[in-house]
BALOBA-1460 file (C-alpha; in Angstrom, 3 decimals):
// residues 305
<rec num="1" residu="m" x="-5.359" y="23.632" z="-15.686"/>
<rec num="2" residu="r" x="-5.229" y="20.247" z="-13.720"/>
<rec num="3" residu="n" x="-8.354" y="19.613" z="-15.866"/>
<rec num="4" residu="l" x="-6.077" y="20.126" z="-18.995"/>
<rec num="5" residu="l" x="-3.099" y="17.992" z="-17.716"/>
<rec num="6" residu="e" x="-5.428" y="14.938" z="-16.590"/>
<rec num="7" residu="s" x="-7.101" y="15.577" z="-20.108"/>
<rec num="8" residu="g" x="-3.714" y="15.800" z="-22.171"/>
<rec num="9" residu="l" x="-2.329" y="12.840" z="-19.775"/>
<rec num="10" residu="i" x="-5.394" y="10.280" z="-20.586"/>
<rec num="11" residu="l" x="-5.154" y="11.174" z="-24.385"/>
<rec num="12" residu="l" x="-1.805" y="11.209" z="-24.719"/>
<rec num="13" residu="a" x="-1.956" y="7.425" z="-23.173"/>
<rec num="14" residu="m" x="-4.932" y="6.517" z="-25.598"/>
<rec num="15" residu="l" x="-2.973" y="7.583" z="-28.623"/>
<rec num="16" residu="l" x="0.531" y="5.595" z="-27.283"/>
<rec num="17" residu="f" x="-1.979" y="2.105" z="-27.067"/>
<rec num="18" residu="l" x="-3.293" y="2.950" z="-30.411"/>
<rec num="19" residu="a" x="-0.130" y="3.309" z="-32.028"/>
<rec num="20" residu="f" x="2.095" y="0.801" z="-30.381"/>
<rec num="21" residu="p" x="-0.458" y="-2.124" z="-29.203"/>
<rec num="22" residu="a" x="2.072" y="-4.932" z="-29.605"/>
<rec num="23" residu="r" x="4.542" y="-2.925" z="-27.105"/>
<rec num="24" residu="y" x="2.218" y="-1.875" z="-24.659"/>
<rec num="25" residu="g" x="0.418" y="-5.221" z="-24.917"/>
<rec num="26" residu="e" x="3.446" y="-6.915" z="-24.122"/>
<rec num="27" residu="s" x="3.729" y="-4.612" z="-20.960"/>
<rec num="28" residu="i" x="-0.258" y="-5.408" z="-20.095"/>
<rec num="29" residu="r" x="0.921" y="-9.355" z="-20.370"/>
<rec num="30" residu="t" x="4.164" y="-8.966" z="-18.061"/>
<rec num="31" residu="g" x="2.194" y="-7.139" z="-15.585"/>
<rec num="32" residu="i" x="-0.751" y="-9.738" z="-15.713"/>
<rec num="33" residu="s" x="2.169" y="-12.482" z="-15.672"/>
<rec num="34" residu="l" x="3.584" y="-10.986" z="-12.296"/>
<rec num="35" residu="w" x="0.024" y="-10.853" z="-10.929"/>
<rec num="36" residu="a" x="-0.951" y="-14.566" z="-11.593"/>
<rec num="37" residu="v" x="2.689" y="-15.862" z="-10.463"/>
<rec num="38" residu="s" x="3.465" y="-14.071" z="-7.459"/>
<rec num="39" residu="v" x="0.212" y="-11.920" z="-6.485"/>
<rec num="40" residu="l" x="-2.334" y="-14.249" z="-6.880"/>
<rec num="41" residu="p" x="-1.533" y="-17.190" z="-4.836"/>
<rec num="42" residu="a" x="-0.793" y="-14.973" z="-1.918"/>
<rec num="43" residu="t" x="-3.075" y="-12.701" z="-1.802"/>
<rec num="44" residu="l" x="-6.345" y="-14.247" z="-2.766"/>
<rec num="45" residu="p" x="-6.010" y="-16.761" z="0.460"/>
<rec num="46" residu="m" x="-4.824" y="-13.722" z="2.690"/>
<rec num="47" residu="l" x="-8.066" y="-11.788" z="1.786"/>
<rec num="48" residu="v" x="-10.596" y="-14.874" z="2.016"/>
<rec num="49" residu="l" x="-8.811" y="-15.968" z="5.746"/>
<rec num="50" residu="t" x="-8.583" y="-12.672" z="7.251"/>
<rec num="51" residu="a" x="-12.378" y="-11.942" z="6.363"/>
<rec num="52" residu="l" x="-13.566" y="-15.242" z="8.461"/>
<rec num="53" residu="f" x="-10.939" y="-14.349" z="10.796"/>
<rec num="54" residu="t" x="-12.834" y="-10.912" z="11.501"/>
<rec num="55" residu="g" x="-16.248" y="-12.524" z="12.123"/>
<rec num="56" residu="t" x="-14.627" y="-14.946" z="14.743"/>
<rec num="57" residu="y" x="-14.783" y="-15.110" z="18.570"/>
<rec num="58" residu="l" x="-10.930" y="-14.883" z="18.838"/>
<rec num="59" residu="f" x="-10.878" y="-11.692" z="16.733"/>
<rec num="60" residu="g" x="-13.683" y="-10.205" z="19.308"/>
<rec num="61" residu="r" x="-11.197" y="-11.265" z="22.021"/>
<rec num="62" residu="l" x="-8.234" y="-9.778" z="20.816"/>
<rec num="63" residu="s" x="-9.666" y="-6.437" z="19.590"/>
<rec num="64" residu="r" x="-10.741" y="-5.986" z="22.914"/>
<rec num="65" residu="a" x="-7.769" y="-7.025" z="24.854"/>
<rec num="66" residu="v" x="-5.666" y="-4.597" z="22.801"/>
<rec num="67" residu="s" x="-8.254" y="-1.906" z="22.862"/>
<rec num="68" residu="p" x="-6.929" y="-0.021" z="26.027"/>
<rec num="69" residu="l" x="-3.233" y="0.624" z="24.300"/>
<rec num="70" residu="s" x="-4.243" y="1.190" z="20.830"/>
<rec num="71" residu="r" x="-6.801" y="4.030" z="22.338"/>
<rec num="72" residu="r" x="-3.964" y="5.334" z="24.291"/>
<rec num="73" residu="i" x="-1.966" y="5.629" z="21.158"/>
<rec num="74" residu="f" x="-3.772" y="5.938" z="17.834"/>
<rec num="75" residu="h" x="-7.193" y="6.663" z="19.612"/>
<rec num="76" residu="i" x="-9.047" y="3.992" z="17.536"/>
<rec num="77" residu="s" x="-10.741" y="0.527" z="18.802"/>
<rec num="78" residu="g" x="-9.182" y="-2.682" z="19.446"/>
<rec num="79" residu="a" x="-10.499" y="-3.613" z="16.045"/>
<rec num="80" residu="g" x="-8.819" y="-1.141" z="14.230"/>
<rec num="81" residu="a" x="-5.247" y="-1.806" z="15.599"/>
<rec num="82" residu="c" x="-6.141" y="-5.754" z="14.881"/>
<rec num="83" residu="a" x="-6.857" y="-4.693" z="11.239"/>
<rec num="84" residu="g" x="-3.290" y="-2.641" z="11.346"/>
<rec num="85" residu="l" x="-1.938" y="-5.820" z="12.803"/>
<rec num="86" residu="v" x="-3.144" y="-7.654" z="9.578"/>
<rec num="87" residu="s" x="-1.548" y="-5.518" z="7.343"/>
<rec num="88" residu="a" x="1.936" y="-5.302" z="9.296"/>
<rec num="89" residu="l" x="2.116" y="-9.107" z="8.532"/>
<rec num="90" residu="s" x="0.301" y="-9.617" z="5.308"/>
<rec num="91" residu="g" x="1.412" y="-6.397" z="3.192"/>
<rec num="92" residu="y" x="-1.603" y="-4.282" z="1.172"/>
<rec num="93" residu="p" x="-4.113" y="-4.666" z="-0.412"/>
<rec num="94" residu="v" x="-5.003" y="-7.101" z="2.884"/>
<rec num="95" residu="g" x="-4.946" y="-4.291" z="5.262"/>
<rec num="96" residu="a" x="-7.070" y="-1.999" z="3.357"/>
<rec num="97" residu="r" x="-9.894" y="-4.722" z="2.420"/>
<rec num="98" residu="t" x="-9.645" y="-5.702" z="6.482"/>
<rec num="99" residu="a" x="-10.618" y="-2.113" z="7.262"/>
<rec num="100" residu="s" x="-13.073" y="-1.751" z="4.788"/>
<rec num="101" residu="d" x="-14.832" y="-5.366" z="5.845"/>
<rec num="102" residu="l" x="-14.690" y="-3.801" z="9.560"/>
<rec num="103" residu="v" x="-16.374" y="-0.855" z="8.854"/>
<rec num="104" residu="r" x="-19.225" y="-2.736" z="6.665"/>
<rec num="105" residu="t" x="-19.559" y="-5.083" z="9.922"/>
<rec num="106" residu="r" x="-19.708" y="-2.155" z="12.424"/>
<rec num="107" residu="q" x="-16.906" y="-3.137" z="14.319"/>
<rec num="108" residu="i" x="-15.136" y="0.384" z="13.408"/>
<rec num="109" residu="g" x="-16.792" y="3.447" z="13.318"/>
<rec num="110" residu="q" x="-16.381" y="5.879" z="10.433"/>
<rec num="111" residu="d" x="-14.856" y="8.640" z="12.792"/>
<rec num="112" residu="e" x="-11.945" y="6.512" z="13.223"/>
<rec num="113" residu="l" x="-11.660" y="5.026" z="9.680"/>
<rec num="114" residu="l" x="-9.183" y="7.710" z="8.349"/>
<rec num="115" residu="a" x="-6.877" y="6.841" z="11.016"/>
<rec num="116" residu="v" x="-6.969" y="2.991" z="10.769"/>
<rec num="117" residu="s" x="-6.533" y="3.248" z="7.333"/>
<rec num="118" residu="g" x="-3.065" y="5.141" z="8.171"/>
<rec num="119" residu="i" x="-1.912" y="2.450" z="9.918"/>
<rec num="120" residu="a" x="-3.369" y="-0.571" z="8.131"/>
<rec num="121" residu="t" x="-2.089" y="0.018" z="4.349"/>
<rec num="122" residu="t" x="1.128" y="-1.054" z="4.866"/>
<rec num="123" residu="s" x="3.966" y="-3.483" z="2.964"/>
<rec num="124" residu="g" x="4.841" y="-6.591" z="4.844"/>
<rec num="125" residu="p" x="7.855" y="-8.223" z="5.676"/>
<rec num="126" residu="a" x="7.446" y="-10.798" z="2.544"/>
<rec num="127" residu="f" x="7.997" y="-7.970" z="0.040"/>
<rec num="128" residu="l" x="10.483" y="-5.614" z="1.854"/>
<rec num="129" residu="v" x="12.600" y="-8.576" z="3.332"/>
<rec num="130" residu="g" x="12.139" y="-11.123" z="0.655"/>
<rec num="131" residu="v" x="11.673" y="-9.267" z="-2.778"/>
<rec num="132" residu="v" x="13.285" y="-5.599" z="-2.291"/>
<rec num="133" residu="g" x="16.193" y="-6.553" z="0.259"/>
<rec num="134" residu="c" x="17.302" y="-10.026" z="-0.826"/>
<rec num="135" residu="g" x="15.737" y="-9.951" z="-4.264"/>
<rec num="136" residu="m" x="17.007" y="-6.329" z="-5.692"/>
<rec num="137" residu="f" x="19.645" y="-5.284" z="-2.957"/>
<rec num="138" residu="r" x="20.449" y="-8.271" z="-2.345"/>
<rec num="139" residu="d" x="21.243" y="-7.784" z="1.226"/>
<rec num="140" residu="a" x="18.985" y="-9.340" z="4.164"/>
<rec num="141" residu="v" x="19.813" y="-6.566" z="6.575"/>
<rec num="142" residu="a" x="19.147" y="-3.697" z="3.947"/>
<rec num="143" residu="g" x="15.287" y="-5.754" z="3.660"/>
<rec num="144" residu="w" x="15.290" y="-5.235" z="7.538"/>
<rec num="145" residu="l" x="15.898" y="-1.734" z="7.413"/>
<rec num="146" residu="l" x="13.563" y="-0.661" z="4.848"/>
<rec num="147" residu="l" x="11.126" y="-2.896" z="7.204"/>
<rec num="148" residu="v" x="11.640" y="-1.390" z="10.778"/>
<rec num="149" residu="s" x="11.902" y="2.646" z="8.991"/>
<rec num="150" residu="h" x="8.661" y="1.982" z="6.885"/>
<rec num="151" residu="l" x="6.584" y="0.848" z="9.920"/>
<rec num="152" residu="l" x="8.221" y="3.376" z="12.093"/>
<rec num="153" residu="g" x="7.177" y="6.232" z="9.826"/>
<rec num="154" residu="i" x="3.790" y="5.222" z="9.538"/>
<rec num="155" residu="y" x="3.028" y="4.490" z="13.259"/>
<rec num="156" residu="l" x="5.042" y="7.898" z="14.059"/>
<rec num="157" residu="v" x="2.810" y="9.936" z="11.634"/>
<rec num="158" residu="s" x="-0.287" y="8.270" z="12.607"/>
<rec num="159" residu="w" x="0.316" y="8.871" z="16.297"/>
<rec num="160" residu="l" x="1.039" y="12.333" z="15.592"/>
<rec num="161" residu="l" x="-1.731" y="13.067" z="13.459"/>
<rec num="162" residu="n" x="-4.436" y="11.775" z="16.347"/>
<rec num="163" residu="f" x="-2.464" y="12.614" z="18.855"/>
<rec num="164" residu="r" x="-5.120" y="15.435" z="19.662"/>
<rec num="165" residu="s" x="-7.932" y="13.738" z="18.723"/>
<rec num="166" residu="k" x="-11.052" y="13.609" z="20.986"/>
<rec num="167" residu="r" x="-12.183" y="10.351" z="19.180"/>
<rec num="168" residu="t" x="-12.392" y="7.284" z="22.490"/>
<rec num="169" residu="g" x="-12.093" y="4.175" z="20.123"/>
<rec num="170" residu="n" x="-15.184" y="2.581" z="21.680"/>
<rec num="171" residu="r" x="-17.832" y="1.067" z="19.458"/>
<rec num="172" residu="t" x="-21.268" y="0.963" z="21.027"/>
<rec num="173" residu="s" x="-22.935" y="-0.446" z="17.668"/>
<rec num="174" residu="p" x="-23.449" y="-4.121" z="17.558"/>
<rec num="175" residu="p" x="-21.981" y="-5.791" z="14.694"/>
<rec num="176" residu="v" x="-23.891" y="-7.061" z="12.150"/>
<rec num="177" residu="g" x="-24.591" y="-10.762" z="11.076"/>
<rec num="178" residu="k" x="-21.769" y="-12.852" z="9.454"/>
<rec num="179" residu="r" x="-21.427" y="-12.733" z="6.033"/>
<rec num="180" residu="t" x="-21.576" y="-16.334" z="3.875"/>
<rec num="181" residu="f" x="-18.355" y="-17.848" z="2.806"/>
<rec num="182" residu="a" x="-19.763" y="-17.670" z="-0.419"/>
<rec num="183" residu="d" x="-20.255" y="-13.596" z="-0.070"/>
<rec num="184" residu="i" x="-16.580" y="-13.596" z="1.166"/>
<rec num="185" residu="l" x="-15.458" y="-15.705" z="-1.727"/>
<rec num="186" residu="s" x="-17.189" y="-13.911" z="-4.397"/>
<rec num="187" residu="g" x="-15.531" y="-10.406" z="-2.817"/>
<rec num="188" residu="s" x="-12.382" y="-12.032" z="-2.129"/>
<rec num="189" residu="v" x="-11.908" y="-12.726" z="-6.271"/>
<rec num="190" residu="l" x="-13.484" y="-9.583" z="-7.279"/>
<rec num="191" residu="s" x="-10.531" y="-7.738" z="-4.950"/>
<rec num="192" residu="v" x="-7.830" y="-9.992" z="-6.334"/>
<rec num="193" residu="l" x="-8.974" y="-8.854" z="-10.179"/>
<rec num="194" residu="c" x="-9.068" y="-5.428" z="-9.094"/>
<rec num="195" residu="v" x="-5.554" y="-5.514" z="-7.921"/>
<rec num="196" residu="g" x="-4.651" y="-7.630" z="-10.951"/>
<rec num="197" residu="g" x="-5.913" y="-5.144" z="-13.409"/>
<rec num="198" residu="a" x="-4.239" y="-2.052" z="-11.541"/>
<rec num="199" residu="i" x="-0.661" y="-4.022" z="-11.926"/>
<rec num="200" residu="a" x="-1.224" y="-4.713" z="-15.274"/>
<rec num="201" residu="l" x="-2.205" y="-1.294" z="-16.513"/>
<rec num="202" residu="f" x="0.757" y="0.683" z="-14.224"/>
<rec num="203" residu="y" x="3.442" y="-1.744" z="-15.933"/>
<rec num="204" residu="a" x="2.265" y="-0.416" z="-18.971"/>
<rec num="205" residu="f" x="2.061" y="3.407" z="-17.847"/>
<rec num="206" residu="g" x="5.658" y="2.746" z="-16.731"/>
<rec num="207" residu="q" x="6.602" y="1.092" z="-20.217"/>
<rec num="208" residu="m" x="5.578" y="4.481" z="-21.842"/>
<rec num="209" residu="i" x="6.939" y="6.686" z="-19.244"/>
<rec num="210" residu="s" x="10.595" y="4.904" z="-19.986"/>
<rec num="211" residu="d" x="10.017" y="5.420" z="-23.637"/>
<rec num="212" residu="l" x="9.019" y="9.071" z="-23.751"/>
<rec num="213" residu="a" x="12.031" y="9.556" z="-21.024"/>
<rec num="214" residu="e" x="14.020" y="8.036" z="-23.921"/>
<rec num="215" residu="l" x="12.631" y="10.280" z="-26.693"/>
<rec num="216" residu="l" x="13.383" y="13.602" z="-24.571"/>
<rec num="217" residu="s" x="16.834" y="12.514" z="-23.093"/>
<rec num="218" residu="l" x="15.478" y="12.693" z="-19.467"/>
<rec num="219" residu="p" x="17.891" y="12.129" z="-17.093"/>
<rec num="220" residu="g" x="17.915" y="9.183" z="-15.177"/>
<rec num="221" residu="v" x="17.165" y="10.278" z="-11.732"/>
<rec num="222" residu="a" x="13.873" y="12.001" z="-13.065"/>
<rec num="223" residu="v" x="12.978" y="8.686" z="-14.212"/>
<rec num="224" residu="t" x="13.598" y="6.414" z="-11.571"/>
<rec num="225" residu="a" x="11.415" y="9.592" z="-9.418"/>
<rec num="226" residu="v" x="8.409" y="9.123" z="-11.504"/>
<rec num="227" residu="r" x="8.443" y="5.291" z="-12.357"/>
<rec num="228" residu="g" x="8.298" y="4.954" z="-8.372"/>
<rec num="229" residu="l" x="6.079" y="7.167" z="-7.917"/>
<rec num="230" residu="l" x="3.565" y="5.474" z="-10.820"/>
<rec num="231" residu="e" x="4.644" y="1.963" z="-9.568"/>
<rec num="232" residu="m" x="6.804" y="1.335" z="-6.643"/>
<rec num="233" residu="t" x="8.031" y="-1.712" z="-7.969"/>
<rec num="234" residu="s" x="9.660" y="-0.079" z="-10.353"/>
<rec num="235" residu="g" x="11.426" y="2.512" z="-8.513"/>
<rec num="236" residu="c" x="12.862" y="0.453" z="-6.045"/>
<rec num="237" residu="a" x="14.624" y="-2.251" z="-8.801"/>
<rec num="238" residu="l" x="16.028" y="1.037" z="-10.382"/>
<rec num="239" residu="l" x="17.261" y="2.412" z="-7.034"/>
<rec num="240" residu="s" x="18.663" y="-0.961" z="-6.141"/>
<rec num="241" residu="e" x="21.054" y="-0.823" z="-8.883"/>
<rec num="242" residu="t" x="23.391" y="1.658" z="-6.973"/>
<rec num="243" residu="p" x="23.001" y="0.679" z="-3.399"/>
<rec num="244" residu="s" x="23.365" y="3.264" z="-0.946"/>
<rec num="245" residu="a" x="21.776" y="4.860" z="1.818"/>
<rec num="246" residu="l" x="20.263" y="7.615" z="-0.636"/>
<rec num="247" residu="s" x="19.122" y="4.945" z="-2.492"/>
<rec num="248" residu="l" x="17.849" y="2.781" z="0.397"/>
<rec num="249" residu="a" x="15.930" y="5.885" z="1.757"/>
<rec num="250" residu="g" x="14.177" y="6.585" z="-1.628"/>
<rec num="251" residu="s" x="12.931" y="2.892" z="-1.671"/>
<rec num="252" residu="c" x="11.751" y="2.893" z="1.871"/>
<rec num="253" residu="f" x="9.446" y="6.571" z="0.569"/>
<rec num="254" residu="f" x="8.285" y="4.617" z="-2.701"/>
<rec num="255" residu="v" x="7.038" y="1.745" z="-0.693"/>
<rec num="256" residu="t" x="5.627" y="3.462" z="2.101"/>
<rec num="257" residu="f" x="3.770" y="5.994" z="0.024"/>
<rec num="258" residu="g" x="2.998" y="3.406" z="-2.725"/>
<rec num="259" residu="g" x="2.744" y="5.210" z="-5.820"/>
<rec num="260" residu="l" x="-0.055" y="5.738" z="-7.986"/>
<rec num="261" residu="c" x="-0.716" y="1.581" z="-8.726"/>
<rec num="262" residu="v" x="-0.830" y="0.492" z="-4.931"/>
<rec num="263" residu="l" x="-3.098" y="3.542" z="-3.896"/>
<rec num="264" residu="v" x="-5.336" y="3.160" z="-6.556"/>
<rec num="265" residu="q" x="-6.045" y="-0.647" z="-5.194"/>
<rec num="266" residu="q" x="-6.228" y="0.662" z="-1.510"/>
<rec num="267" residu="l" x="-8.536" y="3.548" z="-2.683"/>
<rec num="268" residu="a" x="-10.486" y="0.615" z="-4.243"/>
<rec num="269" residu="f" x="-11.611" y="-0.850" z="-0.762"/>
<rec num="270" residu="l" x="-11.559" y="2.627" z="1.266"/>
<rec num="271" residu="a" x="-13.432" y="4.705" z="-1.151"/>
<rec num="272" residu="p" x="-16.544" y="3.419" z="-1.231"/>
<rec num="273" residu="v" x="-16.802" y="3.108" z="2.640"/>
<rec num="274" residu="g" x="-15.997" y="6.679" z="3.468"/>
<rec num="275" residu="v" x="-12.089" y="7.383" z="3.230"/>
<rec num="276" residu="p" x="-11.765" y="10.307" z="0.886"/>
<rec num="277" residu="a" x="-8.276" y="10.450" z="-1.473"/>
<rec num="278" residu="r" x="-7.961" y="14.050" z="-0.847"/>
<rec num="279" residu="k" x="-6.897" y="13.464" z="2.774"/>
<rec num="280" residu="f" x="-5.866" y="9.595" z="2.348"/>
<rec num="281" residu="v" x="-2.996" y="10.602" z="0.093"/>
<rec num="282" residu="p" x="-1.368" y="13.270" z="1.741"/>
<rec num="283" residu="v" x="-1.202" y="10.871" z="5.281"/>
<rec num="284" residu="k" x="0.834" y="8.483" z="2.490"/>
<rec num="285" residu="l" x="2.841" y="10.927" z="1.331"/>
<rec num="286" residu="l" x="3.884" y="12.516" z="4.852"/>
<rec num="287" residu="q" x="4.434" y="8.794" z="6.179"/>
<rec num="288" residu="g" x="6.568" y="8.099" z="3.188"/>
<rec num="289" residu="i" x="8.645" y="11.396" z="3.663"/>
<rec num="290" residu="v" x="8.842" y="10.162" z="7.733"/>
<rec num="291" residu="a" x="9.947" y="6.741" z="6.583"/>
<rec num="292" residu="g" x="12.538" y="7.769" z="4.070"/>
<rec num="293" residu="a" x="14.295" y="9.930" z="6.583"/>
<rec num="294" residu="i" x="14.603" y="7.058" z="9.292"/>
<rec num="295" residu="c" x="15.715" y="4.926" z="6.864"/>
<rec num="296" residu="f" x="18.322" y="7.238" z="5.635"/>
<rec num="297" residu="g" x="19.652" y="7.558" z="8.494"/>
<rec num="298" residu="l" x="19.686" y="4.015" z="10.106"/>
<rec num="299" residu="a" x="21.460" y="3.084" z="6.680"/>
<rec num="300" residu="l" x="24.119" y="5.400" z="7.715"/>
<rec num="301" residu="l" x="24.491" y="3.921" z="11.587"/>
<rec num="302" residu="f" x="24.687" y="0.608" z="9.582"/>
<rec num="303" residu="g" x="27.565" y="1.719" z="7.303"/>
<rec num="304" residu="y" x="25.643" y="2.320" z="3.903"/>
<rec num="305" residu="q" x="26.935" y="5.337" z="2.164"/>
């Protein structure tokens, strides 16, 4: 049944693209424009700079400094904790790319990769506070509530999942040699192109869902849920039209889970180094549920109805 459903959805998308090329081609152009104007200028420099930074002496010292705390809390190495810090500051896909780079340079072990992936796949303050809070909900407080709830949900679930882990977070293998700047630049360009392709395609898929929902007269809440699970920015935008504690919680869930668009971007970096989707996606789903619940409680405390 799952195979039939997947085949049916793919065939439906192909038929819609063939039947209405102008309409969905415009959605592709909108996605590419968003990527080129908003994502590319911020993401490409961070991908290059973080890849360079992880090979520096300072990164090694910082990793060793935080290692005792990260081993105690998350049972991961200091380098893995630093990947989480990079993600919290820069957002995805920079965090996922950093985690995959640390595996390739043997700064984190394969046994801790899934745990590191759980904390290194976060959104950043620029998106949550600037775009969702101030831009969509038109309220900076809402943005900070989303950011705090998002990070708390991710870290709490990661701590609970690793509470009984027997990993020590110690690295015994020496790091491999540094990559050249040319290798880092070419890899970063290919990575950011992959992100752009995902954004463009999922913008078109979101438009298809809206068209089908209108044709079938589906309720608005169903459209919001499906579009948010497909592409979280669209879901947050729809929820922000009626600001409330529940809409904030829903937005926090969408951003933390990521939606299929963000999950595809993250797994494009993580799957090649050994993070299976069947384990990664449930972790992100659980983090999204917990973060949404935290956000709902905090929103009520701050007077949202």
